[in-house]
Backbone as JSON Lines, residues from 0, in Angstrom:
{"i":0,"aa":"M","n":[110.03,150.39,150.52],"ca":[110.24,149.97,149.13],"c":[111.21,150.93,148.44]}
{"i":1,"aa":"T","n":[112.07,150.39,147.63],"ca":[113.02,151.21,146.9],"c":[112.29,152.05,145.86]}
{"i":2,"aa":"T","n":[112.48,153.37,145.87],"ca":[111.85,154.22,144.87],"c":[112.64,154.18,143.58]}
{"i":3,"aa":"R","n":[111.97,154.56,142.5],"ca":[112.66,154.55,141.21],"c":[113.83,155.51,141.22]}
{"i":4,"aa":"R","n":[113.64,156.7,141.83],"ca":[114.73,157.67,141.86],"c":[115.91,157.13,142.66]}
{"i":5,"aa":"A","n":[115.62,156.46,143.78],"ca":[116.71,155.88,144.58],"c":[117.44,154.81,143.79]}
{"i":6,"aa":"L","n":[116.68,154.03,143.03],"ca":[117.31,153.0,142.21],"c":[118.23,153.61,141.17]}
{"i":7,"aa":"L","n":[117.76,154.67,140.53],"ca":[118.56,155.3,139.49],"c":[119.81,155.95,140.07]}
{"i":8,"aa":"V","n":[119.68,156.53,141.25],"ca":[120.85,157.11,141.9],"c":[121.85,156.01,142.25]}
{"i":9,"aa":"A","n":[121.33,154.87,142.71],"ca":[122.22,153.75,143.05],"c":[122.95,153.26,141.82]}
{"i":10,"aa":"L","n":[122.24,153.2,140.69],"ca":[122.88,152.76,139.46],"c":[123.99,153.72,139.04]}
{"i":11,"aa":"A","n":[123.72,155.0,139.16],"ca":[124.71,155.99,138.76],"c":[125.95,155.92,139.62]}
{"i":12,"aa":"A","n":[125.77,155.53,140.89],"ca":[126.9,155.51,141.82],"c":[127.6,154.17,141.87]}
{"i":13,"aa":"A","n":[126.99,153.14,141.27],"ca":[127.54,151.78,141.4],"c":[128.9,151.66,140.73]}
{"i":14,"aa":"P","n":[129.92,151.18,141.45],"ca":[131.24,150.99,140.85],"c":[131.25,149.81,139.92]}
{"i":15,"aa":"L","n":[132.09,149.85,138.88],"ca":[132.24,148.73,137.98],"c":[133.09,147.68,138.66]}
{"i":16,"aa":"A","n":[132.77,146.4,138.41],"ca":[133.46,145.35,139.14],"c":[133.51,144.09,138.33]}
{"i":17,"aa":"A","n":[133.74,142.95,139.0],"ca":[133.88,141.68,138.3],"c":[132.63,141.38,137.52]}
{"i":18,"aa":"C","n":[132.8,140.75,136.37],"ca":[131.72,140.55,135.42],"c":[131.17,141.9,135.01]}
{"i":19,"aa":"Q","n":[131.93,142.95,135.25],"ca":[131.63,144.29,134.8],"c":[132.8,144.72,133.93]}
{"i":20,"aa":"N","n":[132.67,145.84,133.27],"ca":[133.7,146.29,132.34],"c":[134.34,147.57,132.83]}
{"i":21,"aa":"T","n":[135.66,147.6,132.89],"ca":[136.35,148.8,133.32],"c":[136.51,149.82,132.2]}
{"i":22,"aa":"Q","n":[136.13,149.45,130.97],"ca":[136.26,150.35,129.83],"c":[134.97,150.4,129.03]}
{"i":23,"aa":"L","n":[133.84,150.28,129.73],"ca":[132.56,150.22,129.05],"c":[132.28,151.45,128.2]}
{"i":24,"aa":"A","n":[132.73,152.63,128.66],"ca":[132.43,153.85,127.94],"c":[132.99,153.85,126.52]}
{"i":25,"aa":"Q","n":[133.98,153.02,126.25],"ca":[134.56,152.95,124.91],"c":[133.67,152.13,123.97]}
{"i":26,"aa":"V","n":[132.76,151.35,124.55],"ca":[131.92,150.47,123.73],"c":[130.5,150.99,123.68]}
{"i":27,"aa":"A","n":[129.92,151.27,124.86],"ca":[128.56,151.77,124.94],"c":[128.54,152.86,126.01]}
{"i":28,"aa":"P","n":[128.38,154.12,125.62],"ca":[128.48,155.22,126.59],"c":[127.52,155.04,127.76]}
{"i":29,"aa":"L","n":[128.02,155.3,128.95],"ca":[127.2,155.2,130.15],"c":[126.22,156.37,130.21]}
{"i":30,"aa":"P","n":[124.94,156.1,130.45],"ca":[124.01,157.2,130.66],"c":[124.38,157.96,131.92]}
{"i":31,"aa":"V","n":[124.08,159.23,131.95],"ca":[124.36,160.05,133.12],"c":[123.11,160.82,133.5]}
{"i":32,"aa":"G","n":[122.99,161.12,134.79],"ca":[121.88,161.93,135.26],"c":[120.53,161.34,134.88]}
{"i":33,"aa":"D","n":[119.66,162.19,134.36],"ca":[118.3,161.77,134.04],"c":[118.24,160.81,132.86]}
{"i":34,"aa":"D","n":[119.35,160.62,132.14],"ca":[119.34,159.65,131.05],"c":[119.05,158.24,131.55]}
{"i":35,"aa":"Y","n":[119.3,157.98,132.83],"ca":[118.94,156.68,133.39],"c":[117.44,156.45,133.32]}
{"i":36,"aa":"D","n":[116.66,157.5,133.51],"ca":[115.2,157.38,133.56],"c":[114.64,156.67,132.33]}
{"i":37,"aa":"R","n":[115.19,156.96,131.18],"ca":[114.61,156.45,129.95],"c":[114.81,154.96,129.78]}
{"i":38,"aa":"W","n":[115.68,154.34,130.56],"ca":[115.94,152.91,130.4],"c":[114.94,152.03,131.14]}
{"i":39,"aa":"Y","n":[114.18,152.61,132.07],"ca":[113.36,151.78,132.95],"c":[111.89,152.19,132.9]}
{"i":40,"aa":"T","n":[111.03,151.16,133.06],"ca":[109.59,151.41,133.0],"c":[108.95,150.96,134.32]}
{"i":41,"aa":"S","n":[108.15,149.91,134.31],"ca":[107.38,149.53,135.49],"c":[108.2,148.75,136.51]}
{"i":42,"aa":"L","n":[107.8,148.88,137.76],"ca":[108.47,148.21,138.86],"c":[107.99,146.76,138.98]}
{"i":43,"aa":"V","n":[108.92,145.86,139.21],"ca":[108.59,144.45,139.46],"c":[108.87,144.16,140.93]}
{"i":44,"aa":"K","n":[107.86,143.7,141.66],"ca":[108.04,143.34,143.05],"c":[108.8,142.03,143.12]}
{"i":45,"aa":"D","n":[109.82,141.99,143.94],"ca":[110.61,140.78,144.1],"c":[111.11,140.74,145.54]}
{"i":46,"aa":"D","n":[111.54,139.6,145.99],"ca":[111.99,139.41,147.36],"c":[113.46,139.01,147.38]}
{"i":47,"aa":"P","n":[114.33,139.73,148.07],"ca":[114.04,140.84,148.99],"c":[114.17,142.23,148.37]}
{"i":48,"aa":"H","n":[114.45,142.31,147.06],"ca":[114.61,143.59,146.4],"c":[113.68,143.66,145.19]}
{"i":49,"aa":"D","n":[113.31,144.88,144.82],"ca":[112.52,145.11,143.61],"c":[113.45,145.54,142.48]}
{"i":50,"aa":"Y","n":[112.98,145.39,141.25],"ca":[113.75,145.87,140.11],"c":[112.79,146.43,139.06]}
{"i":51,"aa":"Y","n":[113.34,147.21,138.12],"ca":[112.53,147.83,137.08],"c":[112.73,147.1,135.75]}
{"i":52,"aa":"L","n":[111.65,146.98,135.0],"ca":[111.75,146.46,133.65],"c":[112.42,147.49,132.75]}
{"i":53,"aa":"V","n":[113.12,146.99,131.74],"ca":[113.82,147.85,130.8],"c":[112.91,148.2,129.63]}
{"i":54,"aa":"D","n":[113.02,149.42,129.15],"ca":[112.25,149.86,127.98],"c":[112.87,149.21,126.75]}
{"i":55,"aa":"R","n":[112.23,148.18,126.23],"ca":[112.8,147.4,125.12],"c":[112.9,148.21,123.84]}
{"i":56,"aa":"R","n":[112.19,149.32,123.75],"ca":[112.28,150.14,122.55],"c":[113.67,150.73,122.37]}
{"i":57,"aa":"L","n":[114.46,150.76,123.44],"ca":[115.81,151.29,123.38],"c":[116.83,150.24,122.98]}
{"i":58,"aa":"M","n":[116.37,149.01,122.78],"ca":[117.28,147.92,122.47],"c":[116.98,147.36,121.08]}
{"i":59,"aa":"K","n":[117.94,146.72,120.48],"ca":[117.72,146.08,119.18],"c":[116.66,145.0,119.32]}
{"i":60,"aa":"P","n":[115.72,144.9,118.37],"ca":[114.64,143.92,118.48],"c":[115.13,142.49,118.64]}
{"i":61,"aa":"E","n":[116.24,142.15,118.0],"ca":[116.74,140.78,118.07],"c":[117.23,140.4,119.46]}
{"i":62,"aa":"L","n":[117.46,141.38,120.33],"ca":[117.92,141.08,121.69],"c":[116.78,140.74,122.63]}
{"i":63,"aa":"A","n":[115.55,140.91,122.18],"ca":[114.4,140.6,123.02],"c":[114.28,139.09,123.23]}
{"i":64,"aa":"R","n":[113.82,138.69,124.4],"ca":[113.55,137.28,124.68],"c":[112.48,136.77,123.72]}
{"i":65,"aa":"Q","n":[112.78,135.67,123.05],"ca":[111.83,135.15,122.05],"c":[112.12,133.69,121.74]}
{"i":66,"aa":"S","n":[111.08,132.98,121.3],"ca":[111.22,131.6,120.87],"c":[111.65,131.6,119.4]}
{"i":67,"aa":"V","n":[112.7,130.81,119.11],"ca":[113.24,130.75,117.75],"c":[113.43,129.3,117.35]}
{"i":68,"aa":"A","n":[113.5,129.06,116.03],"ca":[113.83,127.72,115.54],"c":[115.26,127.38,115.94]}
{"i":69,"aa":"Y","n":[115.48,126.11,116.28],"ca":[116.82,125.71,116.72],"c":[117.15,124.35,116.12]}
{"i":70,"aa":"T","n":[118.29,124.27,115.44],"ca":[118.66,123.05,114.72],"c":[119.87,122.34,115.33]}
{"i":71,"aa":"G","n":[120.37,122.82,116.46],"ca":[121.51,122.16,117.09],"c":[121.13,120.79,117.63]}
{"i":72,"aa":"D","n":[122.13,119.98,117.96],"ca":[121.88,118.62,118.43],"c":[121.97,118.49,119.94]}
{"i":73,"aa":"Q","n":[121.94,119.62,120.67],"ca":[122.0,119.56,122.13],"c":[120.66,119.05,122.7]}
{"i":74,"aa":"R","n":[120.75,118.42,123.84],"ca":[119.57,117.89,124.49],"c":[118.68,119.01,125.0]}
{"i":75,"aa":"P","n":[117.35,118.8,125.04],"ca":[116.46,119.79,125.64],"c":[116.88,120.12,127.07]}
{"i":76,"aa":"G","n":[116.8,121.38,127.41],"ca":[117.21,121.84,128.73],"c":[118.64,122.33,128.78]}
{"i":77,"aa":"T","n":[119.4,122.15,127.68],"ca":[120.78,122.63,127.62],"c":[120.8,124.14,127.38]}
{"i":78,"aa":"I","n":[121.69,124.83,128.07],"ca":[121.94,126.24,127.83],"c":[123.12,126.35,126.86]}
{"i":79,"aa":"V","n":[122.91,127.07,125.77],"ca":[123.96,127.28,124.78],"c":[124.22,128.78,124.68]}
{"i":80,"aa":"V","n":[125.45,129.19,124.93],"ca":[125.82,130.61,124.82],"c":[126.73,130.78,123.61]}
{"i":81,"aa":"D","n":[126.35,131.65,122.7],"ca":[127.17,131.97,121.54],"c":[127.81,133.33,121.79]}
{"i":82,"aa":"I","n":[129.1,133.31,122.15],"ca":[129.81,134.54,122.48],"c":[129.85,135.49,121.28]}
{"i":83,"aa":"D","n":[130.06,134.95,120.09],"ca":[130.22,135.8,118.91],"c":[128.94,136.53,118.55]}
{"i":84,"aa":"D","n":[127.8,135.83,118.67],"ca":[126.53,136.43,118.29],"c":[125.83,137.14,119.43]}
{"i":85,"aa":"R","n":[126.33,136.98,120.68],"ca":[125.74,137.61,121.86],"c":[124.33,137.1,122.15]}
{"i":86,"aa":"F","n":[124.14,135.79,122.0],"ca":[122.86,135.17,122.31],"c":[123.05,134.0,123.26]}
{"i":87,"aa":"L","n":[122.06,133.79,124.11],"ca":[121.97,132.6,124.93],"c":[120.7,131.86,124.53]}
{"i":88,"aa":"Y","n":[120.83,130.55,124.33],"ca":[119.7,129.71,123.94],"c":[119.4,128.69,125.04]}
{"i":89,"aa":"L","n":[118.14,128.54,125.37],"ca":[117.71,127.43,126.21],"c":[116.97,126.46,125.29]}
{"i":90,"aa":"V","n":[117.58,125.31,125.04],"ca":[117.08,124.37,124.04],"c":[115.77,123.74,124.5]}
{"i":91,"aa":"G","n":[114.77,123.76,123.62],"ca":[113.49,123.12,123.89],"c":[113.45,121.72,123.32]}
{"i":92,"aa":"N","n":[112.29,121.1,123.42],"ca":[112.14,119.71,122.94],"c":[111.31,119.61,121.67]}
{"i":93,"aa":"D","n":[111.12,120.74,121.0],"ca":[110.25,120.75,119.81],"c":[110.9,121.45,118.63]}
{"i":94,"aa":"G","n":[112.22,121.44,118.57],"ca":[112.91,122.11,117.48],"c":[113.0,123.61,117.64]}
{"i":95,"aa":"T","n":[112.73,124.1,118.84],"ca":[112.84,125.52,119.12],"c":[113.74,125.73,120.34]}
{"i":96,"aa":"A","n":[114.07,126.98,120.58],"ca":[114.81,127.36,121.78],"c":[114.33,128.74,122.2]}
{"i":97,"aa":"M","n":[114.4,129.0,123.5],"ca":[114.17,130.35,123.99],"c":[115.5,131.09,123.87]}
{"i":98,"aa":"R","n":[115.48,132.22,123.17],"ca":[116.7,132.97,122.92],"c":[116.68,134.29,123.68]}
{"i":99,"aa":"Y","n":[117.81,134.61,124.3],"ca":[117.96,135.83,125.07],"c":[119.19,136.6,124.56]}
{"i":100,"aa":"G","n":[119.09,137.92,124.49],"ca":[120.27,138.73,124.23],"c":[121.13,138.8,125.48]}
{"i":101,"aa":"V","n":[122.45,138.76,125.3],"ca":[123.35,138.79,126.46],"c":[124.52,139.73,126.19]}
{"i":102,"aa":"G","n":[125.19,140.14,127.25],"ca":[126.48,140.8,127.16],"c":[127.55,139.78,127.53]}
{"i":103,"aa":"V","n":[128.69,139.85,126.89],"ca":[129.73,138.82,127.08],"c":[131.08,139.46,127.37]}
{"i":104,"aa":"G","n":[132.07,138.62,127.64],"ca":[133.4,139.09,127.99],"c":[134.1,139.76,126.81]}
{"i":105,"aa":"R","n":[134.8,140.84,127.11],"ca":[135.54,141.53,126.06],"c":[136.73,140.66,125.63]}
{"i":106,"aa":"Q","n":[137.36,141.05,124.54],"ca":[138.44,140.26,123.94],"c":[139.49,139.91,124.98]}
{"i":107,"aa":"G","n":[139.82,138.63,125.06],"ca":[140.81,138.16,126.01],"c":[140.24,137.73,127.34]}
{"i":108,"aa":"F","n":[138.94,138.0,127.58],"ca":[138.32,137.64,128.85],"c":[137.21,136.61,128.7]}
{"i":109,"aa":"S","n":[136.77,136.32,127.49],"ca":[135.66,135.41,127.28],"c":[136.08,133.96,127.55]}
{"i":110,"aa":"W","n":[135.29,133.29,128.36],"ca":[135.5,131.88,128.64],"c":[134.69,131.05,127.65]}
{"i":111,"aa":"K","n":[135.19,129.88,127.3],"ca":[134.39,128.96,126.51],"c":[134.61,127.56,127.04]}
{"i":112,"aa":"G","n":[133.64,126.69,126.83],"ca":[133.76,125.33,127.31],"c":[132.41,124.76,127.67]}
{"i":113,"aa":"V","n":[132.43,123.61,128.32],"ca":[131.22,122.91,128.73],"c":[131.23,122.82,130.26]}
{"i":114,"aa":"A","n":[130.15,123.22,130.86],"ca":[130.04,123.22,132.31],"c":[128.62,122.8,132.68]}
{"i":115,"aa":"R","n":[128.3,122.97,133.94],"ca":[126.94,122.7,134.41],"c":[126.56,123.78,135.41]}
{"i":116,"aa":"V","n":[125.27,123.93,135.63],"ca":[124.81,124.84,136.67],"c":[125.04,124.14,138.01]}
{"i":117,"aa":"G","n":[126.09,124.58,138.72],"ca":[126.43,123.95,139.99],"c":[125.54,124.41,141.13]}
{"i":118,"aa":"R","n":[125.09,125.63,141.05],"ca":[124.13,126.16,142.02],"c":[123.48,127.41,141.45]}
{"i":119,"aa":"K","n":[122.4,127.84,142.08],"ca":[121.66,129.01,141.67],"c":[121.56,129.97,142.85]}
{"i":120,"aa":"G","n":[121.57,131.26,142.54],"ca":[121.49,132.25,143.6],"c":[120.45,133.32,143.29]}
{"i":121,"aa":"K","n":[119.58,133.59,144.24],"ca":[118.58,134.66,144.13],"c":[119.11,135.88,144.86]}
{"i":122,"aa":"W","n":[119.21,137.0,144.16],"ca":[119.8,138.22,144.69],"c":[121.1,137.87,145.44]}
{"i":123,"aa":"P","n":[122.08,137.35,144.71],"ca":[123.3,136.85,145.35],"c":[124.21,137.97,145.85]}
{"i":124,"aa":"N","n":[124.98,137.64,146.88],"ca":[126.11,138.47,147.27],"c":[127.23,138.26,146.27]}
{"i":125,"aa":"W","n":[128.24,139.08,146.33],"ca":[129.34,138.95,145.39],"c":[130.66,139.4,146.02]}
{"i":126,"aa":"S","n":[131.73,138.68,145.7],"ca":[133.09,139.07,146.1],"c":[133.99,138.95,144.88]}
{"i":127,"aa":"P","n":[134.88,139.92,144.65],"ca":[135.79,139.83,143.51],"c":[136.83,138.74,143.73]}
{"i":128,"aa":"T","n":[137.33,138.19,142.65],"ca":[138.41,137.22,142.74],"c":[139.72,137.94,143.07]}
{"i":129,"aa":"T","n":[140.71,137.18,143.51],"ca":[142.02,137.77,143.81],"c":[142.65,138.37,142.56]}
{"i":130,"aa":"T","n":[142.39,137.75,141.4],"ca":[142.92,138.28,140.14],"c":[142.33,139.65,139.83]}
{"i":131,"aa":"M","n":[141.01,139.79,140.04],"ca":[140.36,141.07,139.78],"c":[140.88,142.16,140.71]}
{"i":132,"aa":"V","n":[141.15,141.77,141.94],"ca":[141.7,142.75,142.89],"c":[143.11,143.16,142.47]}
{"i":133,"aa":"S","n":[143.92,142.17,142.06],"ca":[145.31,142.48,141.67],"c":[145.38,143.33,140.41]}
{"i":134,"aa":"L","n":[144.37,143.21,139.53],"ca":[144.33,144.0,138.3],"c":[143.61,145.34,138.49]}
{"i":135,"aa":"N","n":[143.2,145.6,139.73],"ca":[142.48,146.84,140.06],"c":[141.16,146.96,139.33]}
{"i":136,"aa":"I","n":[140.57,145.82,138.98],"ca":[139.23,145.82,138.4],"c":[138.19,146.08,139.49]}
{"i":137,"aa":"A","n":[138.47,145.59,140.68],"ca":[137.55,145.77,141.8],"c":[138.36,145.78,143.09]}
{"i":138,"aa":"S","n":[137.78,146.39,144.12],"ca":[138.42,146.38,145.44],"c":[137.98,145.14,146.2]}
{"i":139,"aa":"A","n":[138.83,144.69,147.11],"ca":[138.54,143.49,147.89],"c":[137.35,143.71,148.8]}
{"i":140,"aa":"G","n":[136.67,142.61,149.12],"ca":[135.55,142.68,150.06],"c":[134.26,142.17,149.47]}
{"i":141,"aa":"N","n":[133.36,141.77,150.34],"ca":[132.06,141.25,149.93],"c":[131.07,142.37,149.69]}
{"i":142,"aa":"R","n":[130.24,142.21,148.68],"ca":[129.18,143.18,148.43],"c":[127.84,142.49,148.6]}
{"i":143,"aa":"D","n":[126.98,143.08,149.44],"ca":[125.68,142.5,149.69],"c":[124.8,142.56,148.45]}
{"i":144,"aa":"S","n":[123.77,141.72,148.44],"ca":[122.82,141.72,147.33],"c":[122.1,143.06,147.24]}
{"i":145,"aa":"G","n":[121.62,143.37,146.05],"ca":[120.89,144.62,145.85],"c":[121.01,145.09,144.43]}
{"i":146,"aa":"I","n":[120.33,146.17,144.12],"ca":[120.26,146.65,142.75],"c":[121.61,147.14,142.25]}
{"i":147,"aa":"D","n":[122.53,147.51,143.16],"ca":[123.85,147.97,142.74],"c":[124.88,146.85,142.74]}
{"i":148,"aa":"N","n":[124.45,145.61,142.99],"ca":[125.36,144.47,142.97],"c":[125.58,144.02,141.53]}
{"i":149,"aa":"P","n":[126.82,143.77,141.1],"ca":[127.09,143.41,139.71],"c":[126.39,142.14,139.23]}
{"i":150,"aa":"L","n":[125.96,141.24,140.16],"ca":[125.31,140.01,139.73],"c":[123.81,140.16,139.53]}
{"i":151,"aa":"G","n":[123.25,141.29,139.91],"ca":[121.84,141.53,139.65],"c":[120.91,140.66,140.46]}
{"i":152,"aa":"A","n":[119.75,140.36,139.86],"ca":[118.66,139.7,140.59],"c":[118.86,138.19,140.76]}
{"i":153,"aa":"R","n":[119.59,137.56,139.86],"ca":[119.8,136.12,139.93],"c":[121.17,135.79,139.34]}
{"i":154,"aa":"A","n":[121.69,134.61,139.71],"ca":[122.94,134.14,139.13],"c":[122.92,132.63,139.02]}
{"i":155,"aa":"L","n":[123.47,132.13,137.92],"ca":[123.71,130.71,137.73],"c":[125.22,130.52,137.78]}
{"i":156,"aa":"Y","n":[125.69,129.65,138.67],"ca":[127.12,129.46,138.91],"c":[127.6,128.25,138.1]}
{"i":157,"aa":"L","n":[128.61,128.45,137.28],"ca":[129.07,127.41,136.37],"c":[130.18,126.58,137.01]}
{"i":158,"aa":"Y","n":[129.95,125.27,137.02],"ca":[130.9,124.33,137.61],"c":[131.36,123.32,136.55]}
{"i":159,"aa":"Q","n":[132.56,122.84,136.71],"ca":[133.06,121.69,135.97],"c":[133.43,120.64,137.01]}
{"i":160,"aa":"G","n":[132.68,119.54,137.05],"ca":[132.82,118.6,138.14],"c":[132.43,119.28,139.44]}
{"i":161,"aa":"S","n":[133.29,119.21,140.44],"ca":[133.04,119.88,141.72],"c":[133.72,121.24,141.8]}
{"i":162,"aa":"H","n":[134.35,121.66,140.69],"ca":[135.14,122.89,140.67],"c":[134.32,124.07,140.16]}
{"i":163,"aa":"D","n":[134.27,125.12,140.95],"ca":[133.62,126.37,140.54],"c":[134.53,127.09,139.56]}
{"i":164,"aa":"T","n":[134.04,127.31,138.34],"ca":[134.86,127.96,137.32],"c":[135.04,129.46,137.58]}
{"i":165,"aa":"L","n":[134.22,130.01,138.5],"ca":[134.18,131.45,138.81],"c":[133.51,132.27,137.72]}
{"i":166,"aa":"F","n":[132.95,131.6,136.71],"ca":[132.16,132.29,135.69],"c":[130.68,132.09,136.0]}
{"i":167,"aa":"R","n":[129.9,133.11,135.69],"ca":[128.48,133.12,136.02],"c":[127.64,133.56,134.83]}
{"i":168,"aa":"I","n":[126.4,133.18,134.86],"ca":[125.36,133.81,134.04],"c":[124.51,134.58,135.04]}
{"i":169,"aa":"H","n":[124.38,135.88,134.85],"ca":[123.79,136.69,135.92],"c":[123.08,137.91,135.35]}
{"i":170,"aa":"G","n":[122.35,138.6,136.23],"ca":[121.68,139.83,135.86],"c":[122.65,140.99,135.76]}
{"i":171,"aa":"T","n":[122.11,142.15,135.4],"ca":[122.96,143.34,135.29],"c":[122.15,144.59,135.57]}
{"i":172,"aa":"N","n":[122.82,145.63,136.06],"ca":[122.2,146.95,136.2],"c":[122.67,147.89,135.09]}
{"i":173,"aa":"E","n":[123.21,147.32,134.01],"ca":[123.67,148.1,132.86],"c":[123.02,147.56,131.58]}
{"i":174,"aa":"P","n":[121.73,147.82,131.39],"ca":[121.02,147.23,130.25],"c":[121.58,147.64,128.89]}
{"i":175,"aa":"W","n":[122.22,148.81,128.85],"ca":[122.82,149.27,127.59],"c":[123.99,148.4,127.15]}
{"i":176,"aa":"S","n":[124.49,147.52,128.03],"ca":[125.61,146.65,127.68],"c":[125.19,145.33,127.07]}
{"i":177,"aa":"I","n":[123.89,145.04,127.06],"ca":[123.42,143.79,126.44],"c":[123.64,143.87,124.93]}
{"i":178,"aa":"G","n":[124.19,142.8,124.38],"ca":[124.55,142.79,122.96],"c":[125.97,143.25,122.71]}
{"i":179,"aa":"E","n":[126.68,143.61,123.78],"ca":[128.05,144.11,123.65],"c":[129.05,143.09,124.2]}
{"i":180,"aa":"Q","n":[130.3,143.28,123.85],"ca":[131.41,142.46,124.34],"c":[132.18,143.32,125.33]}
{"i":181,"aa":"V","n":[131.74,143.31,126.59],"ca":[132.2,144.33,127.52],"c":[132.6,143.83,128.9]}
{"i":182,"aa":"S","n":[132.2,142.63,129.29],"ca":[132.39,142.21,130.68],"c":[133.78,141.65,130.91]}
{"i":183,"aa":"S","n":[134.02,141.25,132.16],"ca":[135.29,140.62,132.51],"c":[135.22,139.1,132.38]}
{"i":184,"aa":"G","n":[134.24,138.61,131.63],"ca":[134.19,137.19,131.32],"c":[132.84,136.54,131.52]}
{"i":185,"aa":"C","n":[132.05,137.03,132.48],"ca":[130.76,136.42,132.74],"c":[129.75,136.78,131.64]}
{"i":186,"aa":"V","n":[128.65,136.04,131.63],"ca":[127.56,136.3,130.69],"c":[126.48,137.05,131.45]}
{"i":187,"aa":"R","n":[126.15,138.25,130.99],"ca":[125.17,139.07,131.68],"c":[123.87,139.17,130.9]}
{"i":188,"aa":"M","n":[122.77,139.26,131.63],"ca":[121.43,139.34,131.04],"c":[120.66,140.46,131.75]}
{"i":189,"aa":"L","n":[119.61,140.95,131.09],"ca":[118.7,141.85,131.78],"c":[118.15,141.14,133.01]}
{"i":190,"aa":"N","n":[117.86,141.88,134.06],"ca":[117.33,141.24,135.26],"c":[116.06,140.45,134.97]}
{"i":191,"aa":"E","n":[115.15,141.01,134.15],"ca":[113.92,140.26,133.87],"c":[114.19,138.99,133.09]}
{"i":192,"aa":"D","n":[115.27,138.97,132.29],"ca":[115.6,137.77,131.52],"c":[116.28,136.71,132.38]}
{"i":193,"aa":"I","n":[117.17,137.12,133.29],"ca":[117.81,136.11,134.15],"c":[116.78,135.55,135.13]}
{"i":194,"aa":"V","n":[115.8,136.33,135.54],"ca":[114.73,135.8,136.38],"c":[113.95,134.74,135.62]}
{"i":195,"aa":"D","n":[113.64,135.0,134.36],"ca":[112.92,134.04,133.53],"c":[113.73,132.75,133.35]}
{"i":196,"aa":"L","n":[115.02,132.9,133.0],"ca":[115.87,131.73,132.8],"c":[116.05,130.95,134.1]}
{"i":197,"aa":"Y","n":[116.22,131.64,135.2],"ca":[116.4,131.02,136.51],"c":[115.24,130.07,136.84]}
{"i":198,"aa":"E","n":[114.03,130.49,136.5],"ca":[112.85,129.67,136.79],"c":[112.75,128.46,135.88]}
{"i":199,"aa":"R","n":[113.36,128.51,134.72],"ca":[113.26,127.42,133.74],"c":[114.36,126.36,133.9]}
{"i":200,"aa":"V","n":[115.46,126.73,134.55],"ca":[116.66,125.88,134.53],"c":[116.93,125.29,135.91]}
{"i":201,"aa":"P","n":[117.11,123.96,136.01],"ca":[117.44,123.35,137.29],"c":[118.94,123.3,137.53]}
{"i":202,"aa":"V","n":[119.33,123.13,138.78],"ca":[120.72,122.82,139.1],"c":[121.08,121.52,138.38]}
{"i":203,"aa":"G","n":[122.26,121.48,137.78],"ca":[122.7,120.32,137.03],"c":[122.56,120.46,135.53]}
{"i":204,"aa":"A","n":[121.86,121.51,135.07],"ca":[121.69,121.71,133.63],"c":[123.04,121.93,132.96]}
{"i":205,"aa":"T","n":[123.2,121.38,131.76],"ca":[124.44,121.55,130.99],"c":[124.5,122.94,130.38]}
{"i":206,"aa":"V","n":[125.69,123.54,130.43],"ca":[125.92,124.86,129.84],"c":[127.08,124.73,128.86]}
{"i":207,"aa":"M","n":[126.85,125.12,127.6],"ca":[127.87,125.06,126.56],"c":[128.12,126.48,126.06]}
{"i":208,"aa":"V","n":[129.36,126.94,126.21],"ca":[129.72,128.31,125.82],"c":[130.65,128.22,124.62]}
{"i":209,"aa":"R","n":[130.2,128.77,123.51],"ca":[130.92,128.67,122.23],"c":[131.5,130.02,121.85]}
{"i":210,"aa":"R","n":[132.76,129.99,121.43],"ca":[133.44,131.2,120.92],"c":[134.24,130.81,119.7]}
{"i":211,"aa":"N","n":[134.19,131.63,118.65],"ca":[134.87,131.34,117.38],"c":[134.44,129.97,116.84]}
{"i":212,"aa":"G","n":[133.16,129.65,117.06],"ca":[132.59,128.41,116.54],"c":[133.03,127.16,117.27]}
{"i":213,"aa":"R","n":[133.7,127.3,118.41],"ca":[134.25,126.14,119.12],"c":[133.83,126.15,120.59]}
{"i":214,"aa":"W","n":[133.71,124.95,121.16],"ca":[133.36,124.82,122.57],"c":[134.6,124.76,123.44]}
{"i":215,"aa":"R","n":[135.72,124.3,122.87],"ca":[136.9,124.04,123.69],"c":[138.1,124.83,123.17]}
{"i":216,"aa":"V","n":[139.07,125.0,124.06],"ca":[140.3,125.71,123.7],"c":[141.05,124.92,122.63]}
């Protein structure tokens, strides 16, 4: 079993990559050394990797997963991401939605539009896109699943028709980035939150990503 200290060491050594931010320190300073300890509490057993819950006292209360009133006209089961407010909503059927705090793409990298969950991945592997490699955001090659993988414990892959948009809703090993505009375009969630959303959302669910009050370019 992965020990907490091993996990924290892995986090400290993990390189920044796709759906990660190459300039995160300018927005939310990276913890160093034992400062990682304060972000994590109890261990959650998961297959094939374990992860730690985040100490929510270190985060803004509004970023906590919670049921809220929802007045939008989207169908129940729709995922709505508000890039400006840094929230993801899973629309319910009773005038409410489950709301999650998220980290989103920094200026110039945020995607918006309407897509669907084309597939779901549990502890997914990850490979950078050719664009990310050419921009030196990440080095080429596949990265196996694990706590140091940028996609975290789960990922929802966004498709338009049969086309993979290459944007994801996924977990993160950088909890301090939730609520920030820091990634290379993907929507990141705490691992415990993406696990919760993953269990609630089927393949085929509609995903609407809004930026500047609009769904489309």
